[in-house]
C-alpha positions in Angstrom: 12.3 -28.7 -2.2 9.8 -29.0 0.5 7.6 -26.0 1.0 7.4 -24.4 4.5 4.3 -24.9 6.5 1.4 -22.7 6.1 1.8 -21.2 9.6 4.8 -20.0 11.6 2.8 -19.5 14.8 3.6 -22.8 16.4 6.4 -21.5 18.7 4.6 -18.3 19.7 7.6 -16.2 18.9 7.1 -12.6 17.9 7.8 -11.9 14.2 9.2 -8.6 13.2 11.3 -5.8 14.9 8.3 -4.5 16.9 5.2 -5.7 18.6 2.1 -6.1 16.4 -0.3 -3.3 16.0 -3.3 -5.5 16.5 -3.8 -9.2 17.5 -7.5 -9.0 16.7 -8.9 -12.0 14.8 -11.2 -11.9 11.8 -14.9 -11.0 12.0 -17.7 -12.6 10.0 -17.4 -9.6 7.6 -13.7 -10.3 7.1 -14.5 -14.0 6.3 -17.1 -13.0 3.7 -14.9 -10.4 2.1 -11.9 -12.7 2.0 -14.0 -15.3 0.2 -15.0 -12.6 -2.3 -11.4 -11.7 -2.8 -10.3 -15.2 -3.4 -13.0 -15.7 -6.0 -12.0 -12.5 -7.7 -8.4 -13.6 -7.9 -9.5 -17.0 -9.3 -11.8 -15.3 -11.9 -8.8 -13.1 -12.9 -6.9 -16.4 -13.7 -4.1 -15.8 -11.3 -3.7 -19.5 -10.5 -2.1 -22.0 -12.8 -3.8 -25.3 -13.7 -2.7 -28.6 -12.3 -1.3 -29.6 -15.6 0.9 -26.5 -15.8 2.1 -27.1 -12.3 3.2 -30.6 -13.1 4.9 -29.4 -16.3 7.0 -26.9 -14.3 8.0 -29.5 -11.8 9.2 -31.8 -14.6 11.2 -28.9 -16.2 12.9 -28.2 -12.9 13.7 -31.8 -12.4 15.2 -32.1 -15.9 17.2 -28.9 -15.4 18.6 -30.3 -12.2 19.8 -33.4 -14.1 21.4 -31.2 -16.8 23.5 -29.2 -14.4 24.7 -32.4 -12.6 25.9 -33.8 -15.9 27.5 -30.4 -16.7 29.5 -30.2 -13.5 30.8 -33.8 -13.9 31.8 -33.0 -17.5 33.8 -29.9 -16.7 35.4 -31.7 -13.6 36.7 -34.4 -15.9 37.9 -31.9 -18.4 39.8 -30.0 -15.7 41.8 -33.2 -14.9 40.2 -34.0 -11.5 40.6 -37.5 -10.2 37.8 -40.0 -10.6 36.6 -39.7 -7.0 36.2 -36.0 -7.3 34.5 -36.4 -10.6 32.1 -38.9 -9.1 31.3 -36.6 -6.1 31.1 -33.5 -8.2 27.6 -32.0 -7.9 25.5 -28.9 -8.7 22.1 -28.0 -7.4 19.1 -26.0 -8.6 17.2 -23.7 -6.3 14.2 -21.6 -7.0 13.3 -18.1 -5.8 11.0 -15.2 -6.7 7.3 -15.6 -7.3 7.6 -19.3 -7.9 9.3 -20.0 -4.6 6.8 -17.7 -2.8 3.9 -19.6 -4.3 2.3 -16.6 -6.0 3.2 -17.2 -9.6 0.5 -17.3 -12.3 0.0 -19.0 -15.6 2.9 -18.5 -18.0 5.1 -16.8 -15.5 8.8 -17.5 -15.7 10.7 -19.4 -13.0 13.7 -17.7 -11.3 16.3 -20.4 -10.7 19.8 -20.5 -9.2 22.5 -23.0 -10.1 25.0 -23.6 -7.2 28.3 -25.0 -8.3 31.7 -25.9 -6.8 34.7 -23.7 -6.7 36.3 -25.1 -9.9 33.2 -24.4 -12.0 33.7 -20.8 -13.2 31.0 -18.4 -14.4 32.7 -17.1 -17.5 34.2 -20.3 -19.0 32.0 -23.0 -17.7 28.6 -21.6 -17.0 28.4 -19.2 -19.9 30.6 -21.6 -21.9 30.0 -25.3 -21.6 26.6 -25.2 -20.0 25.4 -22.6 -22.6 26.7 -24.9 -25.4 24.9 -27.9 -23.9 21.6 -26.0 -23.6 21.9 -24.6 -27.1 22.1 -28.2 -28.5 18.9 -29.4 -26.8 15.7 -29.3 -28.9 13.6 -28.5 -25.8 15.6 -25.3 -25.3 14.5 -22.2 -27.3 15.2 -18.5 -27.2 18.5 -18.9 -25.4 19.8 -15.5 -24.4 22.8 -15.2 -22.1 23.5 -11.9 -20.3 26.9 -12.3 -18.7 27.6 -8.6 -18.3 24.4 -7.8 -16.3 24.5 -6.6 -12.7 23.4 -10.1 -11.8 24.6 -12.4 -14.7 21.7 -14.5 -16.0 20.9 -17.0 -18.8 17.4 -16.6 -20.1 15.7 -19.4 -22.2 12.6 -21.5 -22.6 12.6 -25.1 -21.7 9.7 -27.1 -23.1 7.8 -23.8 -23.3 8.5 -22.8 -19.7 10.5 -19.5 -19.3 13.6 -19.9 -17.2 15.9 -17.2 -15.7 19.0 -19.1 -14.6 21.6 -17.5 -12.3 24.9 -19.0 -11.1 26.7 -19.0 -7.7 30.2 -20.4 -7.3 30.8 -21.5 -3.8 34.2 -22.1 -2.1 33.3 -25.8 -1.7 34.9 -28.6 -3.7 31.7 -30.7 -3.4 28.2 -29.3 -3.2 26.1 -31.5 -0.8 22.6 -32.4 -1.9 21.2 -31.1 1.4 23.0 -27.7 1.1 21.4 -25.0 3.2 22.0 -21.6 1.5 20.4 -19.7 4.3 23.5 -20.0 6.5 25.7 -16.9 6.3 28.8 -19.1 6.1 27.8 -20.0 2.5 29.0 -16.5 1.6 32.6 -17.1 2.8 35.1 -16.1 0.1 32.3 -15.6 -2.5 32.7 -13.0 -5.2 30.2 -10.1 -5.5 28.3 -11.6 -8.4 27.8 -14.8 -6.3 26.6 -12.8 -3.3 24.0 -11.0 -5.5 22.9 -14.3 -7.1 22.5 -16.0 -3.8 20.6 -13.0 -2.3 17.3 -13.8 -4.2 17.0 -17.3 -2.7 18.1 -16.3 0.8 15.7 -13.4 0.9 12.7 -15.4 -0.4 13.3 -18.2 2.2 13.7 -15.6 4.9 10.4 -13.9 4.0 8.6 -17.2 4.3 10.1 -17.7 7.8 9.1 -14.3 9.0 5.4 -14.2 8.2 2.9 -15.6 10.7 0.6 -17.3 8.1 2.0 -18.2 4.8 -1.4 -18.9 3.2 -2.7 -15.5 4.2 0.5 -13.9 3.0 0.3 -15.5 -0.4 -3.3 -14.5 -1.0 -2.6 -10.9 0.1 0.5 -10.8 -2.1 -1.4 -12.1 -5.1 -3.9 -9.3 -4.5 -1.3 -6.6 -4.2 0.6 -7.8 -7.3 -2.6 -7.7 -9.4 -3.5 -4.3 -8.0 0.0 -2.9 -8.7 -0.1 -4.1 -12.3 -3.6 -2.8 -12.9 -2.6 0.6 -11.5 0.7 0.8 -13.4 3.1 0.8 -10.4 4.6 -2.7 -10.9 8.0 -2.3 -12.4 11.4 -2.2 -10.7 13.1 -1.1 -13.9 10.8 1.9 -14.4 11.4 3.2 -10.9 8.4 1.6 -9.2 8.4 -1.6 -7.1 9.0 -5.1 -8.4 8.0 -8.5 -7.1 10.4 -8.7 -4.2 9.5 -5.2 -3.0 5.8 -5.9 -2.9 6.5 -9.2 -1.1 8.4 -7.3 1.6 5.8 -4.7 2.1 3.0 -7.3 2.4 5.1 -9.4 4.8 5.5 -6.4 7.1 1.7 -5.9 7.2 1.3 -9.6 8.0 3.7 -9.1 11.0 1.8 -6.1 12.2 -1.6 -7.9 12.0 -0.7 -11.6 12.6 -4.2 -12.9 13.0 -5.9 -11.0 10.2 -7.3 -12.5 7.0 -6.4 -11.2 3.5 -9.4 -8.8 3.4 -8.1 -6.9 6.5 -4.5 -7.2 5.4 -5.3 -5.5 2.1 -7.1 -2.7 3.9 -4.3 -2.3 6.5 -1.7 -2.3 3.7 -3.1 0.9 2.3 -3.8 2.4 5.7 -0.3 1.8 7.0 1.7 2.9 3.9 -0.5 5.9 3.4 0.6 7.1 6.8 4.2 5.8 6.5 6.8 8.6 6.7 9.3 7.7 4.0 12.2 7.4 4.0 11.8 5.5 7.2 12.8 2.0 6.2 10.5 -1.0 6.1 12.3 -4.0 7.7 11.1 -7.5 8.6 13.9 -8.0 11.1 16.9 -6.2 12.6 19.8 -5.6 10.3 22.7 -7.9 11.2 26.3 -6.7 10.8 27.6 -10.2 10.1 31.1 -11.5 10.5 32.1 -11.5 6.8 32.6 -7.7 6.5 30.0 -7.3 3.7 28.4 -3.9 3.5 24.8 -3.6 4.8 22.3 -0.8 4.4 23.0 1.9 6.9 22.4 5.6 6.1 24.4 6.6 9.2 27.6 5.1 7.7 27.0 4.9 3.9 26.5 8.2 2.2 24.6 6.6 -0.8 22.0 5.1 1.5 21.0 8.6 2.7 19.6 9.4 -0.7 17.2 6.4 -0.9 13.7 7.7 -1.0 11.7 4.5 -0.2 14.0 2.0 1.5 12.6 -1.5 1.7 15.3 -3.6 3.4 15.9 -7.3 2.6 15.9 -9.5 5.6 18.9 -11.8 4.7 22.5 -10.9 5.3 23.9 -8.7 3.8 20.8 -6.5 4.2 20.3 -4.0 1.3 17.7 -1.7 0.0 15.7 -3.5 -2.6 13.9 -0.3 -3.9 16.9 2.0 -4.7 15.3 2.6 -8.2 12.5 4.7 -6.7 12.7 8.4 -7.7 10.8 11.4 -6.3 8.3 11.2 -9.2 7.6 7.5 -8.9 7.3 7.8 -5.1 4.7 10.5 -5.5 2.7 8.4 -7.9 2.8 5.4 -5.6 1.8 7.5 -2.6 -1.2 8.8 -4.5 -2.2 5.2 -5.4 -1.9 4.2 -1.8 -4.2 7.0 -0.8 -6.7 6.0 -3.5 -6.6 2.4 -2.3 -7.1 3.5 1.3 -10.1 5.6 0.4 -11.7 2.7 -1.6 -11.1 0.2 1.3 -12.8 2.6 3.6 -15.7 2.9 1.1 -15.9 -0.9 0.9 -16.4 -1.0 4.7 -19.4 1.3 4.2 -20.7 -0.9 1.2 -20.0 2.0 -1.2 -17.4 0.1 -3.3 -16.3 -3.4 -4.2 -13.2 -5.3 -5.4 -13.8 -4.2 -9.0 -13.4 -0.6 -7.9 -10.1 -1.3 -6.2 -8.7 -3.1 -9.2 -9.8 -0.6 -11.8 -7.1 -0.2 -14.5 -5.2 3.1 -14.6 -5.9 4.9 -17.9 -2.4 6.3 -18.4 -3.1 8.0 -21.7 -6.0 10.0 -20.3 -4.1 11.1 -17.2 -1.8 13.7 -18.8 -1.8 16.2 -21.7 1.9 15.9 -22.5 4.1 12.9 -23.0 7.6 11.9 -23.9 7.7 9.1 -26.5 10.9 7.0 -26.7 11.2 4.9 -29.8 13.8 2.2 -30.3 14.5 0.0 -33.3 16.9 -2.5 -34.7 17.5 -4.4 -37.9 17.0 -8.0 -36.7 15.4 -9.9 -33.8 18.6 -10.7 -32.0 19.9 -7.1 -32.1 16.4 -5.8 -31.1 16.3 -8.1 -28.0 19.7 -6.9 -26.8 19.0 -3.3 -27.6 15.6 -3.4 -25.9 17.0 -4.9 -22.7 19.8 -2.2 -22.6 17.5 0.7 -23.2 14.9 -0.5 -20.6 17.7 -0.7 -18.0 18.6 3.0 -18.8 15.1 4.6 -19.0 15.1 5.2 -15.3 18.1 7.5 -15.8 16.0 9.7 -18.0 13.5 10.2 -15.2 16.3 11.0 -12.7 18.0 13.4 -15.1 14.9 15.4 -15.8 14.2 15.6 -12.1 17.8 16.6 -11.5 18.1 19.3 -14.2 14.7 20.8 -13.4 15.1 20.6 -9.6 12.0 18.4 -9.4 9.9 21.1 -10.9 9.0 18.9 -13.9 7.7 15.5 -12.8 7.7 12.3 -14.9 5.4 9.4 -14.8 7.0 6.5 -16.7 4.7 3.8 -18.1 5.9 0.5 -16.9 5.5 -1.3 -20.2 6.3 -0.9 -23.9 4.1 -0.8 -27.0 4.8 -2.2 -30.4 3.6 -1.0 -33.8 2.7 -4.1 -35.8 3.4 -2.3 -39.0 7.1 -1.8 -37.9 9.1 -4.9 -37.2 11.7 -4.7 -34.4 10.3 -1.5 -33.0 9.0 -0.5 -29.5 7.8 2.7 -27.9 8.0 3.8 -24.3 6.0 6.7 -22.8 6.4 9.1 -19.9 3.7 11.4 -18.7 4.8 15.0 -17.9 3.4 17.5 -15.5 4.6 20.6 -13.6 5.0 20.1 -9.8 2.0 21.0 -7.8 2.2 24.3 -6.0 4.9 25.8 -8.2 4.0 29.4 -9.3 3.9 29.9 -13.0 4.8 33.0 -15.0 3.7 33.5 -18.5 6.3 32.6 -21.1 8.4 30.5 -18.7 9.6 27.3 -20.2 11.3 24.0 -19.3 14.4 23.3 -21.4 15.3 19.6 -21.3 17.0 19.4 -24.7 20.4 19.0 -23.1 19.0 16.5 -20.6 17.6 14.2 -23.3 20.7 14.6 -25.5 22.8 13.5 -22.5 20.5 10.5 -22.0 20.8 9.5 -25.6 24.5 9.7 -25.6 24.7 7.5 -22.5 22.4 5.0 -24.2 24.5 5.0 -27.3 27.6 4.0 -25.3 26.3 0.5 -25.4 29.3 -1.8 -25.8 27.4 -4.2 -28.2 26.0 -1.4 -30.3 25.3 -2.5 -33.9 24.2 -0.7 -37.0 20.5 -0.1 -37.1 20.2 0.2 -33.3 18.5 3.6 -32.9 16.7 5.6 -30.3 14.5 8.7 -30.8 12.9 10.9 -28.1 10.0 13.1 -29.0 7.2 15.1 -27.4 3.6 14.1 -28.1 0.4 15.6 -26.9 -2.5 13.5 -25.7 -4.5 13.9 -28.8 -1.5 12.7 -30.9 -0.8 9.5 -29.0 -0.4 6.8 -31.7 -3.3 4.3 -32.0 -1.1 1.2 -31.5 -1.0 1.9 -27.7 -4.8 1.3 -27.4 -6.5 -2.1 -27.3 -7.3 -3.2 -30.8 -5.4 -0.1 -32.1 -8.6 1.9 -31.8 -8.6 5.1 -29.9 -11.5 5.2 -27.4 -13.8 8.2 -27.9 -14.6 8.5 -24.2 -14.0 6.6 -21.0 -15.9 3.3 -21.1 -17.2 3.4 -17.6 -17.5 5.6 -14.5 -14.5 5.1 -12.3 -13.6 5.8 -8.7 -12.0 9.1 -9.6 -15.1 10.4 -11.2 -17.3 9.4 -8.3 -14.8 10.9 -5.8 -14.7 14.1 -7.9 -18.5 14.4 -7.9 -18.7 13.6 -4.1 -16.1 16.2 -3.3 -17.7 18.8 -5.5 -21.0 18.3 -3.8 -19.5 18.3 -0.3 -17.5 21.3 -1.3 -20.7 23.2 -2.2 -22.2 22.3 1.1 -19.1 22.7 3.3 -16.5 24.9 1.6 -14.3 24.8 4.7 -13.8 21.0 4.2 -12.1 21.3 0.9 -8.7 19.9 0.1 -5.6 21.2 1.8 -3.8 21.4 -1.5 -4.8 23.5 -4.5 -7.5 21.5 -6.3 -9.8 22.9 -8.9 -13.3 21.5 -8.1 -15.4 24.3 -9.5 -14.7 23.9 -13.2 -17.2 24.7 -15.8 -17.8 21.0 -16.6 -20.1 20.8 -13.5 -18.7 17.4 -12.5 -19.3 15.9 -15.9 -16.7 14.4 -18.2 -14.1 17.0 -19.2 -14.3 17.8 -22.9 -11.3 17.2 -25.1 -11.7 20.7 -26.6 -9.0 21.8 -24.1 -6.4 20.1 -26.3 -7.1 22.4 -29.2 -8.0 25.7 -27.6 -5.5 28.5 -27.0 -3.3 28.1 -24.0 -4.4 29.6 -20.7 -2.0 32.5 -20.1 -1.8 31.6 -16.4 -0.1 28.3 -17.1 1.7 29.3 -20.4 4.7 27.0 -20.7 6.3 25.1 -23.4 8.3 22.0 -24.0 10.2 21.6 -27.2 11.8 18.5 -28.6 14.0 17.8 -31.6 14.9 14.3 -32.9 18.4 14.7 -31.5 17.4 17.1 -28.7 14.5 17.7 -26.4 14.0 21.3 -25.5 11.5 22.2 -22.9 11.8 25.5 -21.4 13.6 26.6 -18.2 12.3 25.6 -14.8 9.1 27.3 -13.5 11.1 29.0 -10.8 13.5 31.2 -12.6 15.8 31.8 -9.7 18.0 28.9 -11.0 19.8 30.5 -13.8 22.1 27.6 -14.2 19.3 25.1 -14.8 18.7 25.7 -18.4 18.2 28.3 -21.1 14.8 29.3 -22.5 14.1 28.3 -26.1 13.3 30.8 -28.7 9.7 31.0 -29.9 8.9 28.5 -32.6 7.1 29.4 -35.7 3.6 27.9 -35.6 3.7 27.0 -39.3 7.0 25.1 -39.1 6.8 21.6 -40.5 7.3 18.9 -37.9 10.0 16.4 -38.9 13.1 14.8 -37.5 14.9 18.1 -37.1 12.1 20.5 -36.1 10.9 21.2 -32.6 7.4 20.7 -31.4 5.8 23.2 -29.0 3.9 22.2 -25.9 1.5 24.9 -24.7 1.5 24.0 -21.0 2.8 21.7 -18.4 -0.2 21.6 -16.1 -0.5 21.4 -12.4 -1.7 18.0 -11.0 -4.9 19.8 -10.1 -5.4 20.7 -13.7 -4.8 17.3 -15.1 -7.9 15.2 -15.8 -8.0 11.8 -14.3 -8.1 8.7 -16.4 -11.9 9.1 -16.7 -11.8 12.7 -17.8 -12.8 14.1 -14.4 -10.8 16.4 -12.3 -8.2 14.5 -10.3 -8.2 15.2 -6.6 -5.0 15.7 -4.7 -4.1 12.9 -2.3 -4.1 15.4 0.5 -7.8 15.9 0.3 -9.8 15.2 3.5 -11.8 11.9 3.3 -15.6 12.2 3.0 -17.6 12.6 6.1 -19.8 9.6 5.5 -20.8 8.0 8.7 -19.6 4.4 9.1 -21.0 1.8 11.5 -19.8 2.4 15.0 -18.1 5.6 14.0 -16.8 6.5 17.4 -15.3 3.1 18.0 -13.8 3.1 14.5 -12.3 6.5 15.0 -10.7 5.6 18.4 -9.4 2.4 16.9 -7.8 4.2 14.0 -6.2 6.6 16.5 -4.8 3.7 18.4 -3.5 2.1 15.2 -1.9 5.4 14.2 -0.1 5.7 17.6 1.1 2.1 17.3 2.3 2.8 13.7 4.3 5.8 15.0 6.0 3.5 17.5 6.8 1.0 14.7 8.5 3.7 12.7 10.7 4.8 15.5 14.2 3.3 15.4 17.9 4.1 14.7 17.3 4.7 11.0 14.4 7.1 11.0 16.3 10.4 11.1 18.1 10.4 7.8 16.9 12.9 5.3 16.4 11.7 1.8 17.5 13.8 -1.1 17.3 13.4 -4.9 19.2 10.3 -6.1 22.3 12.1 -7.2 24.6 9.1 -6.6 22.7 7.0 -9.1 23.7 9.5 -11.8 27.1 10.3 -13.1 29.4 12.0 -10.6 29.2 15.7 -10.8 30.6 17.4 -7.7 29.8 20.9 -8.9 26.2 20.0 -9.4 26.0 18.4 -5.9 27.2 21.6 -4.3 24.7 23.6 -6.3 21.8 21.3 -5.3 22.8 21.7 -1.6 22.6 25.4 -2.0 19.3 25.2 -3.8 17.8 22.9 -1.2 18.6 25.5 1.5 17.0 28.2 -0.6 13.8 26.1 -1.2 13.5 25.3 2.5 13.8 28.9 3.4 11.2 30.0 0.8 8.8 27.2 2.0 8.9 28.7 5.5 6.8 31.6 4.2 3.0 30.7 4.3 1.7 29.8 0.9 -1.3 27.9 -0.3 0.8 26.4 -3.2 3.7 25.2 -1.1 2.3 21.7 -0.6 4.7 19.1 -2.1 3.5 15.5 -2.6 6.9 14.3 -3.5 8.8 15.4 -0.4 9.9 12.2 1.2 9.7 13.2 4.9 9.5 16.2 7.1 11.2 15.9 10.4 8.8 18.4 11.9 6.1 15.8 11.6 7.9 13.5 14.0 10.3 11.7 11.7 13.2 12.6 13.9 16.1 14.9 13.5 17.9 15.5 10.2 21.1 13.8 9.1 23.0 16.4 11.1 21.9 14.7 14.3 24.3 11.8 13.7 27.2 14.1 14.1 26.2 15.1 17.6 27.2 18.4 19.4 23.9 20.3 18.6 22.6 19.5 22.0 25.4 21.5 23.6 24.1 24.8 22.2 21.7 26.8 24.3 18.3 27.7 23.0 19.1 31.3 22.2 22.1 30.2 20.2 20.1 27.7 18.2 17.5 30.4 17.5 20.2 32.8 16.3 21.9 30.3 14.1 18.5 29.3 12.5 17.6 32.9 11.9 21.0 33.6 10.3 20.7 30.6 8.0 17.3 31.7 7.0 18.4 35.2 6.2 21.4 33.9 4.2 19.3 31.6 2.2 16.6 34.2 1.5 19.2 36.7 0.4 21.0 34.4 -2.0 17.7 33.1 -3.4 16.3 36.6 -4.0 19.3 38.0 -5.7 19.8 34.8 -7.7 16.4 35.5 -9.3 17.1 39.1 -9.8 20.5 39.0 -11.4 20.6 35.3 -12.6 23.8 34.7 -10.6 24.5 31.1 -9.4 22.9 30.7 -6.0 25.9 29.0 -4.5 28.2 31.9 -5.2 25.7 34.4 -3.7 25.4 32.2 -0.7 29.2 32.4 -0.1 29.1 36.2 -0.6 26.2 36.5 1.9 28.0 34.4 4.4 31.1 36.6 4.2 29.0 39.7 4.6 27.1 38.5 7.6 30.2 37.1 9.3 31.8 40.5 9.0 28.7 42.1 10.4 28.6 39.8 13.4 32.3 40.4 14.0 31.6 44.2 14.0 28.7 43.8 16.4 30.8 41.7 18.7 33.7 44.1 18.6 31.7 47.2 19.4 28.9 45.9 21.7 30.3 42.7 23.2 29.1 39.1 23.3 25.7 39.9 24.9 24.5 41.5 21.6 24.4 37.9 20.2 
């Protein structure tokens, strides 16, 4: 297939749903920094060799020949006449990173086989074609996954990894010049075909909607490398995958159509640091279409209201490509965007370089407490199936922990897995754990997630292809007990190997804090520790727990118990564990105690320094042309606010309840709890800052979901004030007595409503309507 041109500017048509933020062209500085970036990417070996590129083309050509032979074979077997057999055709399309032109050495190729109406998926694609491929010596590691959300056949062809999807169209003959970008191609297509076609249609549409394909590709390569280095590249783990990053970068290219990659990278972090999620990122307007397929619209579809970071695909039917994002992973990505923005600003002042931006995130130095999920099987085939299934379910563990602790215990899943070479057919996954910032702690309070983990394990063990030997074990490990096989060379580092951006920022903020105490962080951040800005000693892993943050997390082999949520007003959340005997032997049936789940401000960064909240004010270093730069940033901010305005901005995201099992009782309980939390947050508190809250309508994000129903405008101001005050009092009442008597908050809320309605009725009866 011919590649699109490197520029889409020839017709002068505006790309995107809004006007660009800036039409400014590159400066000499941008040209120099872009050359440095391109050299950095080349040195990182992100580009494949010419020989490998030719090999991929040959494999795709050979695969195209195979599917053409396959479709003629099944056409003849089904008794079609010779003319139809002669005209029978199938065609191979590519999508993903290969189609976008950002693939690297050894990357797999996402391919789609489009076949006629008489070539079925179950019998022909996963039957005859699979048999043909299995008999070819060039094909190895053939692994069909027919029951996946998007059915796929994975294999290696002459050493090149291939992911092959199938789409059955309603045509008897597939033309060689088939254009799958037309919506009519979806006519009478089943859901699996629509999902399979979506990858190709979205990829092609992205390339049509960016002003400069070459600048888009360079910027996307940069952001993919950055995301992998910082541990936020994984759709399965709840972060963002390849298509998500492509859509985010494409939107920045639309907003800055004449910018070079250096500026696009900088603006990427600046824009998405200020973006008010869950306002959606869209490359074009959402089309309703004429085929009746459901498109993303939080005003109509209840599930869409709970998406925290909607990134909408540009091809019909438009859908949210980032529904996997949870409140914990969103918080982590926002912190990384903030870090990237600070480094890009420092680069403009010659205080940082590309190496600083691409520093790897030291996951096993960032937390003191982790969940370790071990899986194993008896043979290679079982292990491959078991691993794929467990990986697809790990996100549910994050969501369940957030759900059962009401977001008070936050999870940071590592996007990859680790293997112990001494144990065949075994892998380990890890999740960092921390208490939500700003949550008050009482001595002895505990998180109890035993039931949560047991529920997760039971859901995993419902695997339909479960075989003997397929096992999963969840345990708690402290940082000092992390197994050595997770480290490079299986050697635990004694100390961080180099000074990182976090350590420098910590030192700078400490110095500036000594000189200007009123410029400190908005959130609670401990910058006056006894380490004096030096590397935090690991002695804190062995000393007694600070009574201010005394918490515990307990895990058994079959259960994980981690004490009740830090806010004890939720009696229904979980039950505190009994104290564990310190001398108890740790084995498969004995719990392990975790001394504390620390605040983000208490967690050392990957270099051992104190990690600074993303809400900290930037340093006051003077940049060249500071006044002009400041005014330009203000203009950009105003333009960005305009870009975020639209018909979808006012929906309020909530935890992703719909992604979990249906539990109507829990949903009512969460609604009550949300009202309680909102009322409690109205009281001034230094620890009420929440980095995981998706959006606050008071900051200009628009009205809440209720605004869709209309009718609120008809109330007078005094009536609105009265209703707000009443809701606040009801919430505060139910929250207070729920804590005191450990009675379900929802029940107390109903009682409070009845009491206040009776009170209002009495006032109205004795004093008349004016009293209201």
